[in-house]
N, C-alpha and C positions, 0 to 999 in steps of 0.2 A: 418348488423347483426340482427338476429331475437331476439325479446324480449322473456324472459323465460315465458313459459306457463305451469301452473301446470297440470300434467297428470290427466286423469279421474281416480277416485277411482276404485280399482280392488277388494277390499274386502267389503262385505256388512257390514255396521255399525250395531251394536247391542245395545240393551238397557242396557247392562252391562254383565259382565262375568257370574254371577249367573243366570240371566234371560235367557241368551243365552243357558246355560246348561239345564235349565228347559224346554225351548222351543224345544230344540233338542230331549229331551226325549218324549215330547208330540207329536211331529211330526214324530218321528222315523228317524230323520236325524242326521247328524254329527254336533257337535258344532264347532264354529269357532276356538276355542282354544283346539282342540283335542290333544291327546298325540303324535300322529304321527308328528305333527308340533311342539308342545311345548317341547317335550323331546329333540330333536336335538338342538332347539334354546337355551334351558337352558344349555345344555352341552357346546355349543360354548361360551356362555356368561361366564360360570364359568371357562372355560379354559382361557378366556381372563383375568379374575381376577388373575389367577396364573401367566400368562405371564407378567402382569403388575408388580406383586410383584417380579418377577425375571427378570426385565428389563435388556437387554443386552445379555441374554443367548438365544441361539437357542434351541428351544424345539421341539422335534419330538413326535407326538401323534399317538398311535396305537389305533384307535377307537374300533375295535372288542375286543381287549384285555383290553380296558379301562385303559391304562397306558402310561406314557411317556417312550420312549425307551432309552433315553439318559440322564436322570436327576433324580437321587434318591430324591433330595430335592423337586422337583416338585411333584413326586409321593407321598411323605409324606403329601403334602397339599391336596391330593385327599380325604383322609379319616381323617378329623380333629377329635380330641378327643371330645366326647360328654359329656355334663354336667351330673353330678350324677343324676340318676333317669330317664335318657333319652336313656339308652343303648338299642341296638337292640338285641333281643334274637333269 
């Protein structure tokens, strides 16, 4: 049996989120934490939070419609009430 060997890193390490953003602007390149990557990653993480809160239920997600197709309770969690003064207009 072979011993575990850590794979080579595939993502370039950066000096920090903010510095990466500034460097990308200066170089005209894409930041490592761009929205093409961060948006879907955030979506799946937040869906995982809802799934955890509703453990035991099978949830079906319609990505383009941004809603669950089989659970009204889960859909209510998608748009939590905002604190007074933080409403979107």
